[in-house]
N, C-alpha and C positions, 0 to 999 in steps of 0.2 A: 457393506458398502465398499466398493473398490475405488482406490484413488489412481487416476491416470498420471503416473509420475512423469511421463514424457511431456504431457501438456503443462504440468507445473514447472518443469525445468525450462521449457520454451518460454513460458510466461515470465519466469524469473530473469532469464537472459535478456529478453526484449525490454522489460521494464528497467533493468539495470542500466542499459545504454541509451534509452530514449531521452530526448531533451526534457529536462525538468529543472526544478530549482537547484538540486544538488549538482547536476552536470554543468549547468550554466555558472553556478558559483565556483565550481572546480576549475572551469576554463578561465574565469577571471582571476582566480587565485594563482593558477599556473602562469598566467601572463605577468602578474604583479610580483610574485615571490619566486618564480622559477620552479622547475620540476622537482628538484630534490627537497626543497622546503615545503612543497605542497603534498608530498607523499603521505605524511601522517593524516592529513585531511582526507585524501582519497581512500586510505585504508579504513578510516573511521566511517566513511560513507558505506563502503562495502561491508564492513562488519555490522553496522547498524541495520542495513537493509537485509542482510542474511538473518540476523537475529529476529527481526520483525516477521519475516517470512516464516521462519521456523516456529516462532510462538503462535502465529496465526494458524499454521497447519496443525500444530499440536492441539490448540483450542478447538478447532473445527472437528478434528478426529475424536477428541474427548466428548464433545457434545453429541456427535453421531453415535458414539457407543453408549453414552449414559442415557440419552433421550432419543432413541431411534424413531419414536413417533413424530418428532419434529421433522425428520427427513422425509417421512411419508406425507406429512401435511403440506410440505413445501410445494408439491405439485397441485394441490387443490385450492389453497387459499392464503398460505403464508407469504408466498412470493410477492403478490401485489402489495400486501401490507408492508413488507420490508422495503420494497421500491419506493412507496409513498413516504415512509418514515425517513429513508435515506435522502430523498429529494427535499423533504422539509428541513432536514438538518443542514444540507448544503445551502439551501436558500437562506436560512437563518445566518449561517456563517458568512455568506456573501453580503447580506444586509449589514452585519456588524462590521465587516471589512470596508464597505462603502462609507459607513458612518465615521470610521476612524480616518479614512482618506479624505473626508469632507466632501464627498460627492453626493 
């Protein structure tokens, strides 16, 4: 299995700078504390994101090498199952978040 490193790099760059909780919080912190005092926060976000991307890539690569039959199954039946389980997990998290918010 070959990894398209250009696609992974583009994905990492786009997701690093798209609006999300980290960038919104970083903007608020920059306004409140200033640029210099916010730099450790920004560096922590960048380091954490890089670490998570690296660990996910290593994990997927290990799974692909250890269990290659999983990668072959993904085209036939594993993909819909993973989509449904991911959707169920997100809906569960959403319902818990709404309960906490009192909605």
